[in-house]
C-alpha positions in Angstrom: -7.4 11.4 18.5 -8.8 10.8 15.0 -7.5 7.7 13.1 -5.5 8.5 10.0 -6.5 7.2 6.6 -4.1 5.5 4.2 -3.2 7.4 1.0 -1.1 6.5 -2.0 1.8 8.2 -0.2 1.3 6.7 3.3 0.0 3.2 2.9 3.5 1.7 3.6 3.7 3.6 6.9 1.6 1.1 8.9 0.5 2.5 12.2 1.6 0.5 15.3 -1.9 -0.8 15.9 -2.2 -1.7 12.0 -4.6 -0.4 9.5 -8.3 -1.3 9.7 -10.7 -1.6 6.8 -12.2 1.9 7.3 -8.7 3.5 7.1 -7.8 1.7 3.8 -11.0 1.2 1.8 -10.6 4.3 -0.3 -6.9 4.0 -1.2 -6.1 3.6 -4.9 -2.9 1.6 -5.4 -1.3 0.5 -8.8 -1.6 -3.2 -7.7 -4.1 -5.6 -6.2 -3.8 -5.7 -2.5 -5.3 -7.2 0.6 -5.3 -6.3 4.3 -3.3 -8.9 6.2 -3.0 -8.5 10.0 -3.3 -4.8 9.6 -0.8 -4.5 6.9 -1.5 -3.7 3.3 0.0 -6.5 1.2 0.4 -6.7 -2.6 -1.2 -9.8 -4.1 -1.4 -11.4 -7.5 0.5 -10.3 -10.5 2.6 -7.3 -9.7 5.4 -7.8 -12.2 4.4 -4.6 -14.3 4.4 -2.5 -11.1 7.7 -4.0 -9.9 9.4 -3.4 -13.3 8.2 0.2 -13.3 9.6 0.8 -9.8 12.8 -1.0 -10.5 13.2 1.0 -13.7 12.6 4.2 -11.7 15.2 3.2 -9.1 17.8 2.3 -11.7 17.3 5.7 -13.4 18.2 7.5 -10.1 
């Protein structure tokens, strides 16, 4: 079975075995991130992104 690759739509759906570098190296996310124990984790300053998401949710 071929390993799936993380995309901007699927990066939060971590496989049971976790992501590996080859699966996530091409993903473009609107924040700085790092791979921690197989999970993509936001890092650094993400306030702008959080504000954008919060504003979008509030508008729903």
